[in-house]
Backbone as CSV, one residue per row, in Angstrom:
resi,resn,N_x,N_y,N_z,CA_x,CA_y,CA_z,C_x,C_y,C_z
1,MET,96.973,86.371,103.693,96.420,84.978,103.548,97.426,84.095,102.133
2,VAL,98.097,83.386,102.795,98.866,83.073,101.416,97.621,81.845,100.390
3,ILE,97.695,81.756,99.557,96.550,80.480,98.449,97.582,79.304,97.628
4,LYS,97.767,78.853,98.327,98.224,77.707,96.758,97.316,76.557,96.244
5,VAL,98.003,76.944,95.258,96.696,75.669,94.100,97.632,74.377,93.751
6,ASP,97.174,73.212,94.100,97.608,72.015,93.633,96.769,71.608,92.541
7,ALA,97.403,72.009,91.193,96.517,71.935,90.120,96.873,70.028,89.475
8,ASP,97.600,69.292,90.606,98.218,68.405,89.816,96.567,67.254,90.199
9,LYS,96.229,68.035,91.383,95.399,67.020,92.074,94.117,67.359,91.253
10,ALA,94.368,68.610,90.950,92.503,68.887,90.110,92.652,68.132,89.103
11,LYS,93.684,67.816,88.713,93.427,67.429,87.348,94.266,65.470,87.080
12,ARG,93.170,65.240,88.708,93.506,64.014,88.567,91.466,62.977,89.208
13,TRP,91.273,64.720,89.507,90.267,64.475,89.440,89.010,64.349,88.760
14,SER,88.456,63.157,88.995,87.084,62.141,88.096,86.299,63.542,87.808
15,ASP,85.382,63.670,86.840,84.239,64.069,86.727,83.794,64.210,87.694
16,LYS,82.987,63.614,88.124,82.114,63.681,89.599,82.819,64.041,90.719
17,GLU,84.365,64.230,91.292,84.612,64.568,91.997,85.165,66.159,91.832
18,LEU,85.451,66.025,90.498,85.186,67.690,90.186,84.129,68.140,90.271
19,LEU,83.510,67.742,90.286,81.653,68.288,89.962,81.124,68.698,91.605
20,ILE,81.694,67.559,92.312,81.474,67.625,93.891,81.953,68.642,94.340
21,GLN,83.158,68.689,94.233,84.168,70.132,94.842,83.356,71.446,94.111
22,TRP,83.288,71.827,93.021,82.735,72.244,92.310,81.016,73.367,92.776
23,HIS,80.181,72.280,93.703,78.976,72.121,94.244,78.749,72.775,95.281
24,LYS,80.274,72.554,96.286,80.815,72.988,97.623,80.631,74.556,97.061
25,GLY,81.330,75.582,96.116,81.169,76.401,96.670,80.335,77.014,95.177
26,PHE,79.638,76.478,94.419,78.379,76.928,93.040,77.698,76.129,93.347
27,LYS,76.268,77.083,92.809,75.498,76.343,92.698,75.634,75.347,91.224
28,GLY,76.483,75.258,90.507,76.683,74.531,89.184,74.874,74.356,88.379
29,THR,74.761,73.569,87.360,73.708,73.637,86.096,72.832,72.409,86.736
30,LEU,71.502,72.719,86.664,70.601,71.549,87.003,71.270,69.923,85.666
31,LEU,72.042,70.218,84.765,72.225,69.012,84.431,73.651,68.267,85.175
32,THR,74.338,69.506,85.556,76.027,69.026,86.972,75.520,68.429,87.832
33,GLN,74.380,68.315,88.320,73.660,68.410,89.263,73.174,67.118,89.451
34,LYS,72.645,66.384,88.473,71.765,65.316,87.447,73.086,64.702,87.924
35,PHE,74.283,64.681,86.796,75.684,64.026,86.856,75.949,63.169,87.796
36,VAL,76.089,64.289,89.240,76.792,63.780,90.251,75.852,62.884,90.671
37,LYS,74.450,62.843,90.879,73.613,62.112,90.944,73.302,60.543,90.539
38,GLY,74.172,60.851,89.967,74.090,59.382,88.399,73.331,59.337,87.451
39,GLU,72.028,60.104,87.101,70.201,60.521,86.813,71.159,60.383,85.286
40,ASP,70.276,59.370,84.706,70.445,59.229,82.678,70.635,60.566,82.153
41,LEU,71.691,60.913,81.401,71.838,61.473,81.231,71.633,61.260,78.788
42,ASN,71.408,62.367,78.097,71.319,61.801,77.161,72.382,62.388,76.555
43,SER,72.704,62.228,75.061,74.494,62.780,74.488,74.630,64.271,74.585
44,PHE,73.592,64.114,74.725,73.361,66.051,74.102,73.311,66.695,75.294
45,GLU,72.879,66.891,76.744,72.995,66.114,77.959,74.683,65.815,78.014
46,LEU,74.735,65.440,77.903,75.897,64.605,78.771,77.252,65.091,77.618
47,GLN,77.677,66.072,76.616,78.577,66.647,75.887,78.424,67.716,76.663
48,THR,76.791,68.360,77.268,77.081,69.698,77.873,77.506,69.789,79.527
49,VAL,77.992,69.064,79.880,78.405,68.787,81.612,80.110,68.377,81.071
50,ASN,80.195,67.859,80.445,81.405,67.927,79.693,81.753,69.150,79.493
51,GLU,81.437,70.027,78.652,82.105,71.426,78.333,81.985,72.242,80.307
52,CYS,81.250,71.734,80.555,81.367,72.557,82.376,82.088,71.779,82.712
53,ILE,82.412,71.249,83.087,83.545,70.184,83.623,85.278,70.713,83.033
54,THR,85.275,70.989,81.876,86.303,71.307,81.108,86.273,73.118,81.705
55,GLU,84.966,73.581,82.062,85.189,74.921,82.073,85.141,75.084,84.221
56,TYR,85.494,74.205,84.482,84.840,74.539,85.955,86.289,73.774,86.495
57,ARG,86.977,72.929,85.952,88.006,72.319,85.617,89.472,73.389,86.082
58,LYS,88.905,74.594,84.726,89.841,75.646,84.533,90.356,76.583,85.665
59,ARG,88.550,76.620,85.806,88.380,78.021,87.108,89.135,77.358,88.179
60,LEU,89.086,76.185,88.549,88.921,75.640,90.606,90.835,76.126,90.363
61,ILE,91.602,76.139,89.138,93.171,76.147,89.955,93.229,78.210,88.979
62,ASP,91.987,78.428,89.186,92.588,79.885,88.466,92.657,80.911,89.334
63,ILE,93.994,81.454,90.120,93.498,82.341,91.209,92.535,83.999,91.194
64,SER,93.059,83.609,90.116,92.321,84.685,89.517,90.450,84.906,89.089
65,TRP,90.253,84.005,88.941,89.136,83.363,88.685,88.151,83.203,90.130
66,PHE,89.111,82.856,91.773,88.662,82.874,92.889,88.249,84.215,93.436
67,MET,89.856,84.678,93.110,89.687,85.986,93.787,88.175,87.121,93.220
68,ARG,87.829,86.673,91.844,87.208,87.545,91.126,85.158,87.089,92.079
69,SER,85.410,85.726,92.146,84.359,84.920,93.316,84.762,85.595,94.366
70,LEU,85.983,85.497,94.971,85.152,85.899,96.340,85.119,87.807,96.269
71,SER,85.817,88.519,95.289,85.373,89.960,95.649,84.407,89.947,95.097
72,GLU,83.521,89.500,94.450,81.858,90.116,93.543,80.806,90.569,95.015
73,PRO,80.817,89.190,95.670,79.834,89.658,96.599,80.011,90.244,97.829
74,ILE,80.843,91.014,97.679,81.763,91.615,99.387,81.412,92.776,98.212
75,ALA,81.552,93.071,97.092,81.204,94.693,96.475,79.854,94.146,96.566
76,ARG,79.076,93.513,96.228,77.307,93.741,95.905,76.829,94.449,97.023
77,MET,77.477,94.111,97.922,76.735,94.157,99.557,77.007,95.613,99.814
78,ALA,78.424,95.830,99.547,78.664,97.185,99.629,77.774,98.206,98.837
79,ASN,77.515,97.903,97.928,76.707,98.973,96.768,75.235,98.771,97.572
80,LYS,75.287,97.855,97.722,73.778,97.366,98.335,73.394,98.334,99.599
81,GLU,74.813,98.478,100.328,74.782,99.362,101.735,74.928,100.624,101.461
82,ASP,75.774,101.373,100.603,75.382,102.607,99.909,74.106,103.100,99.025
83,LYS,73.772,102.086,99.051,72.446,102.529,97.544,72.730,102.806,96.711
84,CYS,73.605,102.000,96.097,74.325,102.548,94.506,74.342,101.465,93.511
85,THR,74.650,101.274,92.179,74.715,100.371,91.708,76.615,100.609,91.237
86,GLY,76.955,99.220,90.091,78.032,99.393,89.494,78.725,97.362,89.474
87,ARG,79.452,97.886,88.890,79.943,96.383,88.571,80.211,95.732,90.029
88,PHE,81.020,96.314,90.307,81.703,95.860,91.121,81.094,97.439,92.800
89,TYR,82.592,97.584,92.820,82.319,98.819,93.772,81.866,100.470,93.038
90,SER,80.905,101.029,93.468,80.692,102.468,93.125,81.300,103.189,93.285
91,LEU,81.240,104.878,93.489,81.758,105.799,94.245,82.187,105.938,95.386
92,PRO,80.200,106.092,95.982,80.967,105.821,98.147,82.014,104.610,97.796
93,SER,81.473,103.661,97.515,82.320,102.414,98.265,84.054,102.238,98.328
94,MET,84.325,103.960,97.013,85.909,103.292,97.017,86.370,104.888,97.661
95,ALA,85.189,105.210,97.708,85.602,106.949,98.610,86.074,106.376,99.939
96,LEU,85.893,105.204,100.385,85.877,104.666,102.034,86.992,104.569,101.734
97,THR,88.039,103.994,100.591,89.566,103.575,100.478,90.376,104.533,99.662
98,LEU,90.006,105.776,99.320,90.921,106.812,98.583,91.024,107.163,100.051
99,ARG,92.624,108.291,99.879,92.336,109.230,101.140,93.014,110.572,100.382
100,VAL,92.345,111.689,100.774,92.912,112.600,99.798,93.848,113.871,100.595
101,SER,94.588,114.738,99.711,95.536,114.680,100.287,95.676,116.546,101.014
């Protein structure tokens, strides 16, 4: 698989377009959802949304963040299947990928 990030395109998105893209893959926050719907926000809420937008814009062009987002649910499923815990893969899951000579 080849991943190409079009950072210039992401930087040109309006705040609403960016949040729509973000919400395609992630839940977002109640405030970002309200912003996309065009609901009124007070100044504090708008400031919080703008902080989210700044962070989401960085994340949408960061391949490392994308790979982390992609691998975490897979790791959780593997841990659940192996009945173990861990941030990502626990030892039983890792053992499947290691070969002892």
